[in-house]
C-alpha positions as CSV (number, residue, x, y, z in Angstrom):
1,M,12.6,15.8,12.8
2,H,12.2,13.1,10.2
3,S,15.4,14.4,8.3
4,D,17.0,10.5,8.9
5,V,14.2,9.0,7.1
6,L,13.2,11.2,4.3
7,P,16.2,11.1,2.1
8,L,15.6,7.4,2.2
9,L,12.1,8.0,0.5
10,P,11.8,7.9,-3.4
11,S,10.9,10.7,-5.3
12,L,7.8,9.7,-6.7
13,V,5.8,9.3,-3.6
14,Q,6.4,10.7,0.1
15,P,4.4,10.8,3.1
16,N,3.6,14.0,4.7
17,F,5.5,13.2,8.0
18,E,5.1,17.1,8.6
19,A,1.1,16.8,8.6
20,I,0.9,13.5,10.3
21,M,3.1,14.5,13.6
22,A,1.4,17.7,13.8
23,A,-2.1,16.2,13.6
24,I,-0.6,13.7,16.6
25,S,1.5,16.0,18.5
26,T,-1.6,18.8,18.4
27,G,-4.6,16.5,18.0
28,N,-6.0,19.0,15.5
29,A,-8.6,17.7,12.6
30,L,-6.1,16.6,10.8
31,L,-5.9,13.6,12.9
32,H,-9.1,11.8,14.2
33,S,-9.3,9.4,17.2
34,M,-11.8,7.3,18.9
35,F,-11.5,5.2,21.7
36,Y,-14.1,2.3,21.7
37,H,-13.8,0.5,25.3
38,M,-15.8,-2.9,24.4
39,P,-15.5,-5.9,26.2
40,T,-14.2,-8.9,24.8
41,K,-12.9,-12.6,25.4
42,S,-9.1,-13.3,24.8
43,Q,-7.4,-12.1,21.5
44,P,-8.8,-14.1,18.7
45,A,-6.5,-16.2,16.6
46,D,-7.4,-14.4,13.5
47,S,-5.4,-14.6,10.7
48,T,-4.0,-11.7,9.0
49,K,-6.7,-11.3,6.2
50,S,-9.5,-11.9,8.8
51,I,-8.1,-9.3,11.1
52,G,-7.5,-7.0,7.9
53,D,-11.4,-7.8,7.1
54,K,-12.4,-6.6,10.1
55,G,-10.4,-3.6,10.3
56,E,-12.1,-2.3,6.6
57,E,-15.4,-2.6,8.1
58,L,-14.5,-0.9,11.1
59,A,-12.7,2.0,9.0
60,C,-15.7,1.8,7.0
61,T,-18.5,2.5,9.2
62,F,-16.0,5.2,10.9
63,L,-16.1,7.1,7.5
64,L,-19.5,6.9,7.0
65,E,-20.4,7.8,10.3
66,R,-18.6,11.1,9.3
67,G,-20.2,11.7,6.1
68,Y,-18.4,10.0,3.5
69,Q,-20.1,8.4,0.8
70,L,-18.5,4.7,-0.2
71,I,-17.5,4.7,-3.6
72,E,-15.8,1.0,-3.5
73,K,-14.2,-1.5,-1.5
74,N,-11.3,-3.9,-2.3
75,W,-11.0,-2.1,-5.4
76,R,-8.4,-4.0,-7.9
77,Y,-6.1,-3.2,-10.7
78,F,-4.2,-5.5,-11.7
79,R,-2.1,-7.0,-8.4
80,Y,-3.1,-4.2,-6.8
81,E,-6.1,-3.2,-4.2
82,I,-7.1,-0.3,-2.8
83,D,-8.8,-0.6,0.8
84,L,-11.2,1.8,0.2
85,I,-12.7,4.7,-2.1
86,V,-14.7,7.1,-0.4
87,Q,-15.9,10.7,-1.4
88,K,-16.7,14.2,0.7
89,N,-17.5,17.2,-1.1
90,N,-15.0,17.4,-4.0
91,S,-12.5,14.9,-2.7
92,L,-12.1,11.6,-3.8
93,V,-10.3,9.5,-0.8
94,F,-8.0,6.6,-1.3
95,V,-7.9,5.1,2.0
96,E,-5.5,2.4,2.7
97,V,-6.1,0.6,5.9
98,K,-3.8,-1.0,8.5
99,T,-5.1,-3.1,11.7
100,R,-2.7,-4.7,14.0
101,Y,-3.5,-6.4,17.6
102,S,-0.5,-4.0,19.3
103,D,1.7,-1.1,18.8
104,T,4.5,-3.4,20.3
105,Y,5.8,-3.1,16.2
106,G,5.0,0.2,15.7
107,E,2.1,2.1,14.3
108,P,0.0,0.5,11.7
109,W,0.2,3.1,9.3
110,E,4.0,3.2,9.5
111,A,3.6,-0.1,7.1
112,V,2.4,1.8,4.4
113,N,5.6,1.7,2.7
114,R,6.9,3.4,-0.4
115,A,5.7,0.3,-2.5
116,K,2.5,0.7,-1.1
117,R,2.1,3.8,-1.5
118,Q,3.1,3.8,-4.9
119,K,0.9,1.1,-6.2
120,I,-2.1,2.8,-4.6
121,C,-0.9,6.1,-6.5
122,S,-0.9,3.9,-9.5
123,S,-3.8,2.2,-8.9
124,A,-6.2,5.5,-7.9
125,D,-4.9,7.1,-11.0
126,A,-6.3,4.1,-13.0
127,F,-9.2,4.4,-11.1
128,I,-9.9,8.5,-12.0
129,R,-9.2,7.5,-15.5
130,E,-11.1,4.8,-15.9
131,R,-14.6,6.6,-14.6
132,K,-13.7,9.9,-16.1
133,L,-13.7,11.4,-13.0
134,D,-13.1,15.2,-12.1
135,L,-12.3,15.2,-8.3
136,E,-9.5,16.1,-6.5
137,P,-7.6,13.2,-5.1
138,R,-6.8,12.8,-1.7
139,F,-4.9,9.9,0.0
140,D,-5.6,8.9,3.5
141,I,-4.5,6.1,6.2
142,I,-6.5,4.8,8.9
143,S,-4.5,3.0,11.4
144,I,-6.5,0.7,13.6
145,I,-5.1,-1.0,17.0
146,K,-7.6,-3.7,18.1
147,N,-6.7,-5.8,21.1
148,N,-8.5,-7.1,24.2
149,A,-9.7,-3.9,26.0
150,H,-10.3,-1.7,22.9
151,V,-10.3,-0.4,19.5
152,R,-8.0,2.8,18.7
153,I,-9.0,4.4,15.2
154,Q,-6.5,6.8,13.8
155,H,-7.5,8.7,10.6
156,I,-4.9,10.6,8.7
157,E,-6.1,12.7,6.7
158,D,-3.6,13.5,3.4
159,A,-1.2,10.9,4.8
160,F,0.9,11.3,1.3
161,R,1.0,12.3,-2.0
162,P,2.0,11.2,-5.1
163,E,5.2,13.2,-6.3
164,A,6.4,14.3,-10.2
């Protein structure tokens, strides 16, 4: 399906396209979609950071409502940052949140490129070592489109994996 894209991906971190596409096409538990219809005024002139901050708050609430426990927000490792670190059962989940006003230029999750995935994995490794944790790491993406009519949240579990 994505054979034209896969050769371009790095050997260190490769997105799990099969899982993402299967979830989107089947609507199974891997992809959680919620639609909130909230009346809003015209699209605000928020900065990129402002919409990102709002998206992170929405994502945090979304996860907490589903039984995740918040461990850290905006955890920094050198110049890198992990948006949310949450735990559910025996999984330590590193969450990248991408928020956009529309999908005109693609889905927000598509912006989690090779370099970003590598930074997240490197930061996650540092977090686990620093805290001496013995939990199963997982890398999720929460993709949010927030426009005039509604907010759409897509939670893609196990969106990518670090590779040796």
